[in-house]
C-alpha positions, 0 to 999 in steps of 0.5 A: 362170478364178478364181485362188485362192492358188497354184491355178487353178480352172475355173468350169464346170458340172463343177468340175475338180481344182485345179492349180498355176497356173504349170504350163504343161504336164505335160511340164515339170519343176519345178527344185529352186529352184521347189519350195523357193519354191513354198510360200514361207512356207507351210512354214518351219523354226523357229530357237530359242536354245540352252538356257542353261547358267549358269556354275558359279562354284564349281570342283568335281569335280562340280557342285551338280546332280550325280546322284552323292551325296557318298558315291559320288564322289571329294571336291573338298575334302581335306587334303594334307600333307607326311606324306601322301607316300610317302618311300620311293617313287621309287628310281631304276630299276635294270637290274642286280640287285645283291648285298648289301654285305659291310658294310652302311652305318649307316642314316640316322636322319632324312630331314632329315640324309640328305645333311647328315650321312653316316654311314660303315660300320665299316671292315674289320679287315684293314689290307691290305684297308684299304690295298687299298680306300683305293687304289681309284680315287677319285671323278672330279670334274667342275665344271660351269657353266650352259653348260659341263661342265668336265673334272675331274682324275682321280687315278691309283689307284697314287698315294699318299695325299700325292698325293691330299691335294695334288689335292683340288678346292677348287672343290668346297669352295667350292660345297658349303660342306661337307667333301669327305670327307662328299661322297665318303662320301655318294657311295659310299652311293648308288654300289655297287661291284663284288663285291670292292670294296664297302667304302666309302672312309673319311674319313681317305683323303681330305684337304682341301687344294689346288685349283689342280691340279684345274682344270689341263689336266684334259680331256687327263688325263681321257681318258688315265686312263679308257683306263688304267682300262679296260685294267686292267679287261680284264687277268686277275687284276686286281680292278676297283674301278670303280663302276657306276651302278644305272641302267644294265646292264653289257653289255660293256667298252671304249668302252661302259663308258667312255661309261657312266663318263663319263655317271655322273661328269658326273651326280655332279659336276653333283649336287654343283655345281648341285643340292645347293647349291639343296637346302641353300638350300631347307632353310635358308629358312623364312618367305621365300616369294619366296626359296623360289619363286626357289630352286624355279625355279633347281632346275627349270632346273638339273635340266632343264639336267643332264638329271635330270628323270624316273626315272633320276636316282640321287639322285631320292629325296633331291630328292623328300623335300626337295620333299615337306617344302615342301608344308606351306607355305601358298603357292599360288605355291610349290605350283605350282612344287613340283607342276611339279618333282615331276610332271617327276620322273615320280613314280608310285603314291601320290605321283602321286595326291597331286601331282595333288591338289595341282595340283587344289587350286591350280587350284580358285582362279581367282586362280591362273590367272595363275601357273599359266600363267606356270609352265606347269603345264599342260604337266606335267598334259598329260604325265600324261594322255599317259603314265600308265596309264588303269586303274592310275592312274585316281584320279590322272588324275581329279584331273589331269583336274579341274585341266585342266577348271578351266584350260579355263574360262580363255580364254588357257589354253584356247587354249594347251591346244588348240594343244598337242593337248589335243583329240586327246588327250582324244578318244583317252582317251575312246576308251580309256574307251569300250573298257572294258565295263560288267562291267569292274572299272574301269567305274564309276571311269572314269565319274568320269573321263569326267565331267571329260573331257566337261566339258573338251570342253564348254568346248572346243566353244565355242572356234572353233579347237577345233571343226575339231579335234573334227570331224577327230578324229571326235568325234561318233562317240565321243561317241555311243558314250559316250552309249550306254554310259553311258545310266544315268549322268545326269552323263555324259549331261548333259555329252555332250548339252551338247557336242552341243547346242553343236556341232549349231548348226553345219552341218558337225557337224549333218551329221556327227551326222545321219550317225550313224544310231544317234543317234536311237535314243540320243536317244529312249532317253534321253528315255524314261529321263530324262523329268523331267530338264529340263536333259537333255531340253531339250538333246536336243530342241534337238539334234533341232530342229537336225537336223530343221531342216537335213536332210530325211533326218534328218526322215524317219529320226527319224520312222521310229524306233519310238515317236518321235512317241509319245515327243514326245507323252508329253514334251508332256503331262509338261511341259504339266502342269508348266507348268499347275501352275506357272501355278496356283501363280503365280496363287494367290501373286500374285493376279490377273495374268499371269506376267511372267517375263523368260525362259521357265520350264523347262517352257515351254522344253521345250515351245518346242523340242518345237513346233520339232521338230514344225514342222521334221518336217512340212516333209518331204512324207510326214512332214508329211502323216502328222502332219497326219492324226494327231489327237493330234499336231495337238492339241499346238499347238492346246492351246498356243494354248488355254491360253497367250497371246502375252503369257505366252510369246511364243516358245511361242505363235508356234512353235505357230502355225508348227506349225499353219501347216506342218501346215495346208499338207497337204490330205490325206484325214482331215486333223485340221487340217481337222477342227479348222479353225474352232476353230483360226481362233478361237484365231488370232483372239486372236493376230491382235488382239494387239500382237505383230507376229510373232504377227500374221504367223504368224496371217495365214500360217495364215489363208492356208492355211485360207482355201482352205476356204469355212467359213474364208472365211465366218469371215473375212468374218463377223469382218471379218478382211479389213479387217485383211488390207487394212491389213497391205498398208501394212506395207511388209514383203514377207513380211507383204504376201505373206501378207495378199495370199494371204488376199485372193486366196482370199477373191476366189474367191467373187464375193460377197466381191469388193466389199469390196476396192474398198470398203476401198481394197484395190485402191489398196493392191494397186497400191501394193504392185505398184509398191513391190516390182515386179521385186524379188519376182516371186512377190508381184507374181504374187499381186497380179495373181492377186487383181486377176484374180479381182476383175475377173472379169465387170466391166463396164468397167476404169474402174468396176472399178479406179476411179482406179487403172486408168491406174497399173495399165496403166503398171505392167503394161506396164513389168513385162512388158518383158523389159529390166526383168528383164535390168536387175535388179541381181542376179547369177548364180543369183539373177538366173536364178532371178528370170528363171524366176519372171518367165517361168513365174509372173508373165508369164502372169497379168500378160499376161492381166490387161493384156489384160482391162484394155485390152479394157475401156479405150478408150485407153492414156494417155501416162503416163511409165513409172516405172523400177524 
């Protein structure tokens, strides 16, 4: 029998159907490893680089390539002033609807003087009423320090004015630097009384004196006084002058009232002792940025210590107005601290939008990344995303998300962001946005927000610690839903496709995406809708290439989608024409010469990745056979070889050759490859004669498949391509030798073509290859033995057939057929078992027959030492 590459041919009068040589019996089934390696290098997937996305140095809400016009998107640049804030917003939350005051206080004329100059209401005319109000329980003062809250001495309501004079707390005077009567008046302006005691205490009722008694044993007297006042409130007919906080509902008396009073008094004292001095300091400082920043840091620490962050703080409005005034100062460091405090106070409405814009403005400057990290502004912004209503505050969330997007460009901030659960939070927000349907009022505005969110996830996808979180949070399914709902929004689609292109480079994400059955329909719809949007198209094609490279089910599923192949053909035609036009322009402007671009052009990049998809699809047996029979599919890689040289675009030409190689593997009825085989061989000859080794190897592989046709063998002999194949045996590259040996094997099927093997020194080179690779590659060793078997058919004698290489060949075959050689291989586990299987089922049958043939024509076996392997 004459052996062709991977085939057994019986030379009888009636030529039998070719069968794989290694089939020992019909009963034996091939293992999966055998099937995979059966077509070694005959079918291969193609890898390629991910499409390059340049870094956008300009931090904006929407990049320069955005499909949103300036009139249809929120601005990235805006003016922001103190006057922009709503000064009347953010009053404390009240659980009680209060009745109007009998005597309304005089309105404060300016926000600046709100707590520096307190105006008192006009006192009532009735002297008895004045006395009654004056004797009402006075303010409970409680001094505090950084670590402790001191008890303040409480003055009984039945004591006279002289007693009040003697127990004025001097500490309050020292810390506030203002008269105590002003502080008390201010306190009562913001602390409504019960219905019958709403009149405010006059300045004259509080006299400044003495401080020693204030600190003496206050703790014991304080609890006693609270019980006394609580008892008075319970007695019928007694009028209580106990103030109540607007932030709490009065649900009863006794212990609950006592607790509320205690908390209210602590807040009052803490405000005067800790907060108010810092606010005075902020008002006095004008040009000293460092002092202002230090004061803001102390203010945040004090508010946090006093549990005054949030909405329930009564004097929150005064505090916020002071902070708003500082926004006009041109200092990013100061603005970071202001934004942090204002966000921590849980502002809403217009002020929430403005402070998010302030944070956005700060984060736009890369130089501020360090101060942003030091002041932990990220925590406040994440809190906004976590708590604010998506629809009600979508514009504020847009700028908040934009600021976080800028932060995600910094590796340290990105790491901090991931560790604080930002990935899960963003995916939860995406899920909420996905639940908003197209007919909803907020659908369009939330599209702007989704762009920012997707941009953050794009940065996150490059960060290894975040990828596991994305996978565990079912990111793929949510991204596909968003892609389906926002198919008309090019910006959203581009960002999501960029995310998927990054994630699809990893096996686990590729498997998750392949399991999302609708992804193929989505990708095809986007390709048809945005066919000329190169940045979107090239990434979708890249994703499809990754899916079809790693998943046989994905190959079949994509191929079965309606119009899938036609979409690929249409894309090829579009970008082929674009590339032709670009080449024409280059020729016209540069004159005679070639395109020397360092990187592929945009059109070439799409064609590169499109060829990869076709090559990967053709690995599936039924899909590959169908594509090989489709003339309009085979024309695509052939067209590339016709108009493109390897010097113009190496990757594109090599991918086209690989596609032809995979398609040429299928010898099906009506094969378009078979119809074009001579034209393909002519195109490959140019690649074979180039200086590009990768291109040469791909051309040799195609010739290995095509040389099974007599016309191609004649072409190889006429063009003397066989000389090139023999020369490649010296490459010492296992894959190159395998492909070249496959061509030589098919050439030796015809007895008229065998003489060249000896004439060109091919026998010696084949023996050298057998000696070089031996048990390291049983498939290559088998291929060499098959070639020598074909060559030695009907030879008169071993010496005349193999010449001076006969003895060496005898020794090699004897050694390689020794089972100990196989067992001594330095391979472990499954690899060793697989190699043993190749040795037993592929190499051994051919080698034994070849050895018997040589020995039958050789009178003796020389005593030559066996070369160890």
